[in-house]
C-alpha positions, 0 to 999 in steps of 0.5 A: 274620119267615120265613112258616114261623115265621109258621106255627108261631106260628099253629098254637102259638095255635090249640092253646093256643085250643082247649084251654080249650074242650075243658076246658070242655065235659068240666067241663060233662060232669062238673057235669051229672052231677054235678047230676043224682046231688046232686038223688038223694040230695038226694031219697034224704037226706031223713030220711024214715022209709021203713018203708013203699013210698011214692009218694015211695020209687018216685020215688026209685028210679025217679030212680036207675034213670033215672041208672043207664041213663045210666051204663052201657054196654052191648054193641051187639048188647044192642040193636034197631038204632043208635036201638032202645029201652031198654027197662026191665022190672019183674014182672008184680006190681011196683007200681013199675011205674006210678012208673015209666011216670009219670017214666022211659017216653018219656026220652031216653038218647042215641038210645035212648028209655026203654020201660017194659015189665011182664013175666011171671017167664018171660019176665025175658030177653027184650027186656030192657036192665034188670030192675027185681026188687021184694022179694017180686017175684023169689021164683022167679026164678034169676038165673043163667038171665041170667048172661052175657045183657046185662040190667043187674039191680037188685033189693032182697033181702039176697042180690041181689049174692051170688045174681048180681045188680049193683046193689041198694038198700038203706037206711042210716038211712032214706036209700036207697043203692045196692051195686054187684056189678061182677064180675056186670056184667062177666061179662054184658059190661055196663061200668058208670062209674067215676062210678057205682062212686063212688057205691056203697056198696061195689063187689064187684069179685070172688068174695070181693073187697068195696070199701066206703066 
């Protein structure tokens, strides 16, 4: 057998051995993502009554926000350098702030550390990568002022998506769910992962076009 034949056989063997490894890495990443969201949905689907905000509700929403941040891609110029923090902001009257500080502050997403900021309404777009707007917090805030800025907006009001918000929490039989306005995210140059889009109750892809499930 020639040396050329041996070389070809060796190359084919190395390729064959590498494919299971690559598939293993992809499958492991998909498995970890599925487990993370399974834990969140287990809490969100516990059947508990959410008629009043509670520490449990805040804990579930904090977990959702963390995973939203994992599954959204910001443009490079949205951050302060390659390892600058990912800044999650809440408005100054939001009781959600303490839970975010306790459960999300300091967590890592890639090379970035999450920082929680409590901001005034007039500062909503300054230095924030993700902005949470509670039902009673956004009065007087025009989401149009954030349009085209790389800020992921998450809210709770019924008209949040139609007003230009990107992700809206809602309740479905006492379970926390979310809808996505991907058209608004696109206008701000944010890329929402297909995995996150699949988990949404509905996705608005452009004006007048909504996909539900």
